[in-house]
SERO-4910 file (N, C-alpha, C, O; in steps of 0.05 Angstrom, whole numbers):
BEGIN
 pado doro    nc1    nc2    nc3   cac1   cac2   cac3    cc1    cc2    cc3    oc1    oc2    oc3
  Met    A     15   -317    230     27   -315    204      9   -296    187    -15   -300    186
  Asp    A     22   -277    174      7   -259    156      1   -274    130     19   -280    115
  Met    A    -24   -279    125    -32   -296    102    -36   -280     76    -41   -292     55
  Arg    A    -32   -254     77    -36   -238     53    -17   -246     31    -24   -244      7
  Glu    A      7   -254     38     27   -261     18     19   -286      2     29   -291    -20
  Phe    A      0   -301     12    -10   -325     -2    -35   -320    -19    -44   -338    -33
  Ser    A    -46   -296    -17    -71   -291    -31    -67   -281    -59    -86   -281    -75
  Gly    A    -42   -274    -66    -37   -266    -94    -53   -242   -103    -66   -243   -123
  Gly    A    -53   -220    -87    -68   -196    -94    -62   -187   -123    -39   -190   -133
  Gly    A    -82   -177   -135    -79   -169   -163    -72   -139   -166    -74   -124   -146
  Phe    A    -65   -132   -190    -59   -104   -195    -86    -89   -198   -105    -99   -210
  Val    A    -86    -64   -187   -109    -47   -190   -109    -37   -219    -89    -27   -229
  Lys    A   -132    -40   -232   -135    -32   -260   -155    -10   -263   -170     -4   -244
  Val    A   -156      2   -287   -175     23   -292   -203     15   -286   -219     30   -274
  Asp    A   -211    -10   -294   -238    -19   -289   -245    -20   -259   -268    -17   -252
  Asp    A   -225    -24   -242   -229    -25   -213   -238      2   -201   -250      2   -180
  Val    A   -231     24   -214   -237     50   -203   -258     66   -220   -263     89   -214
  Lys    A   -269     53   -240   -289     66   -257   -314     73   -241   -327     94   -246
  Glu    A   -322     57   -222   -346     62   -205   -340     82   -183   -359     92   -171
  Gly    A   -315     87   -177   -309    106   -156   -281    100   -145   -270     78   -150
  Pro    A   -270    119   -130   -243    115   -119   -242     93    -98   -262     85    -86
  Ile    A   -218     83    -94   -212     63    -74   -191     74    -55   -171     86    -63
  Lys    A   -196     71    -29   -176     79     -9   -159     55     -2   -169     33      2
  Glu    A   -133     60     -1   -113     39      6    -92     51     24    -88     75     25
  Gln    A    -79     33     39    -56     41     55    -31     27     44    -31      2     40
  Ile    A    -10     42     40     15     30     28     28     13     50     34     23     72
  Asp    A     33    -12     43     46    -30     61     76    -34     54     92    -39     72
  Ala    A     82    -31     29    110    -35     20    113    -23     -9     93    -20    -23
  Val    A    137    -18    -16    144    -11    -44    166    -30    -52    187    -31    -41
  Lys    A    159    -45    -73    178    -66    -83    183    -62   -112    166    -53   -127
  Leu    A    207    -70   -121    213    -69   -149    198    -91   -164    199   -114   -156
  Gly    A    184    -83   -185    169   -102   -200    182   -108   -227    206   -104   -231
  Lys    A    165   -117   -246    175   -123   -273    184    -97   -286    175    -75   -279
  Trp    A    202   -101   -305    212    -79   -321    225    -57   -304    225    -33   -312
  Asp    A    236    -64   -281    249    -46   -263    232    -22   -255    242      0   -252
  Lys    A    206    -26   -252    188     -5   -243    178    -13   -215    174    -37   -209
  Pro    A    175      7   -197    166      1   -170    136     -6   -170    121      4   -186
  Asn    A    128    -23   -152    101    -30   -147     94    -21   -118    109    -26   -100
  Leu    A     71     -9   -115     60     -4    -88     46    -29    -80     30    -40    -95
  Val    A     52    -39    -56     38    -62    -45     21    -51    -22     31    -38     -4
  Phe    A     -5    -55    -25    -24    -44     -5    -30    -65     16    -26    -89     12
  Glu    A    -40    -55     39    -48    -73     61    -68    -94     53    -69   -116     64
  Ser    A    -85    -87     33   -105   -105     23    -93   -128      7   -107   -148      2
  Gly    A    -68   -126     -1    -55   -145    -19    -55   -136    -48    -41   -147    -64
  Asn    A    -71   -115    -54    -71   -104    -81    -44    -91    -87    -29    -83    -70
  Leu    A    -39    -89   -113    -14    -77   -123    -20    -55   -143    -41    -55   -156
  Leu    A     -3    -35   -145     -5    -15   -166     23     -9   -176     41     -2   -161
  Ser    A     27    -12   -202     52     -6   -215     54     25   -215     36     39   -224
  Val    A     77     35   -207     80     64   -204     90     76   -230    113     71   -238
  Asn    A     72     91   -244     81    105   -268     94    132   -260     94    139   -237
  Ala    A    105    146   -280    119    171   -274    101    192   -261    110    206   -243
  Thr    A     76    193   -269     57    213   -258     53    207   -228     55    225   -212
  Asn    A     46    182   -222     42    175   -194     67    178   -177     66    185   -153
  Asn    A     90    172   -189    115    175   -174    119    204   -166    127    209   -143
  Leu    A    115    223   -184    118    251   -178     98    260   -156    106    275   -138
  Ile    A     74    251   -158     53    258   -138     62    248   -110     61    263    -91
  Leu    A     71    223   -109     79    212    -83    105    225    -72    107    229    -48
  Met    A    124    231    -90    148    244    -81    142    272    -70    154    280    -50
  Arg    A    124    287    -83    117    313    -73    104    312    -46    109    330    -29
  Ala    A     88    292    -41     74    290    -16     91    277      6     91    287     29
  Tyr    A    106    256      0    119    240     20    149    238     18    161    223     33
  Gly    A    161    252      0    190    252     -2    200    232    -23    185    216    -34
  Arg    A    226    234    -27    240    218    -48    245    189    -40    249    172    -57
  Asn    A    245    184    -14    251    157     -4    225    141     -1    208    149     15
  Ser    A    223    119    -16    198    103    -15    193     92     13    170     85     19
  Asp    A    213     89     30    208     79     57    190     98     72    175     89     90
  Asp    A    190    124     65    173    143     78    144    142     69    126    154     81
  Trp    A    139    127     48    112    123     37     96    102     52     72    102     53
  Val    A    110     84     65     98     61     79     81     72    102     89     89    117
  Gly    A     56     61    103     37     70    124     20     93    115      1    100    129
  Lys    A     25    105     93     10    128     83    -16    118     69    -15     97     55
  Glu    A    -38    132     74    -63    125     61    -66    142     36    -61    166     36
  Val    A    -74    129     14    -78    142    -11   -105    134    -23   -117    114    -15
  Glu    A   -114    150    -42   -138    144    -57   -130    138    -86   -115    153    -98
  Leu    A   -141    117    -96   -136    109   -124   -161    117   -140   -183    109   -132
  Tyr    A   -158    132   -161   -181    142   -176   -175    142   -206   -153    139   -214
  Leu    A   -197    144   -221   -195    144   -250   -186    172   -260   -200    192   -254
  Gly    A   -165    173   -275   -155    198   -286   -145    193   -314   -149    172   -326
  Lys    A   -132    213   -325   -121    211   -352    -92    220   -351    -84    239   -337
  Ile    A    -75    206   -366    -48    213   -371    -42    212   -400    -57    200   -416
  Glu    A    -21    225   -409    -13    224   -436      9    203   -439     29    204   -425
  Phe    A      4    183   -457     24    162   -461     29    161   -491     11    156   -507
  Gln    A     54    166   -499     62    166   -527     45    185   -543     37    180   -566
  Gly    A     39    209   -531     24    230   -544     -6    226   -545    -20    242   -558
  Ile    A    -16    205   -533    -45    199   -534    -56    199   -505    -45    186   -488
  Pro    A    -77    214   -500    -90    214   -473   -102    186   -468   -117    176   -485
  Arg    A    -96    175   -444   -107    149   -437   -117    149   -409   -107    164   -392
  Glu    A   -136    132   -403   -146    129   -376   -125    114   -360   -111     97   -370
  Ala    A   -123    122   -334   -103    110   -317   -112    111   -288   -129    128   -281
  Val    A   -101     94   -272   -106     95   -243    -86    115   -232    -62    111   -234
  Leu    A    -96    136   -220    -79    157   -208    -81    156   -178   -101    146   -166
  Val    A    -61    166   -165    -59    166   -136    -63    194   -125    -53    214   -135
  Arg    A    -80    196   -104    -84    221    -90    -77    217    -60    -89    200    -47
  Pro    A    -57    231    -50    -49    228    -22    -72    235     -3    -85    256     -7
  Ile    A    -77    219     17    -97    225     37    -82    232     63    -89    252     76
  Ser    A    -62    216     71    -46    223     95    -33    249     90    -25    255     68
  Pro    A    -30    265    111    -17    291    108     12    288     97     25    269    102
  Pro    A     20    308     80     47    306     70     68    309     92     62    320    114
  Ile    A     91    298     87    113    301    107    122    330    107    121    344     87
  Lys    A    131    338    130    142    365    132    170    365    122    187    350    130
  Lys    A    175    383    103    202    386     92    219    402    111    209    422    122
  Pro    A    244    394    115    261    409    133    265    438    122    269    442     99
  Lys    A    264    456    141    267    484    133    297    489    128    314    479    142
  Lys    A    302    506    108    329    513    102    338    534    123    323    552    129
  Pro    A    363    532    132    372    552    151    374    579    137    380    580    113
  Pro    A    369    601    152    370    627    139    398    632    129    418    624    141
  Ala    A    400    645    106    426    651     94    440    671    112    428    691    121
  Gln    A    466    667    116    481    686    132    489    709    114    497    706     91
  Lys    A    488    732    126    496    756    112    526    757    112    539    752    132
  Pro    A    538    764     89    567    767     88    576    790    105    563    810    108
  Asp    A    599    787    116    611    807    133    629    825    115    651    817    107
  Phe    A    619    849    110    633    868     92    648    889    109    652    911     99
  Asp    A    655    884    133    668    903    150    698    903    147    712    915    163
  Asp    A    709    889    127    737    888    123    748    916    115    735    929     99
  Glu    A    770    923    126    782    948    118    797    945     92    810    924     88
  Ile    A    796    964     76    810    964     51    835    981     54    832   1005     59
  Pro    A    859    970     51    883    986     54    886   1006     31    880    999      8
  Ile    A    895   1030     38    899   1051     17    928   1053      9    935   1069     -8
***
């Protein structure tokens, strides 16, 4: 039985990363309070996903949070602007390589060999 669910892991806070970054592996993404997603890490720790971290993770691992599971990230002390005021925040830095985005097929050239009747 996986006992992590009984340990009640806490949310990673600014004070937790003031001494240096923390490496974590994403175990799940679940909807938390106020309809915001939470990253659930293998350690049992949680991180509420703000807009900044959401953009970082989507750029690296895609729009579907299922693709984030198993990825290793670094949590570090950074700054974000909230209501026009710069504030300290826990930010996410992807460690696992980004997913490869599918290549767009080359555009087909239009066929302009149609005859124009005179």
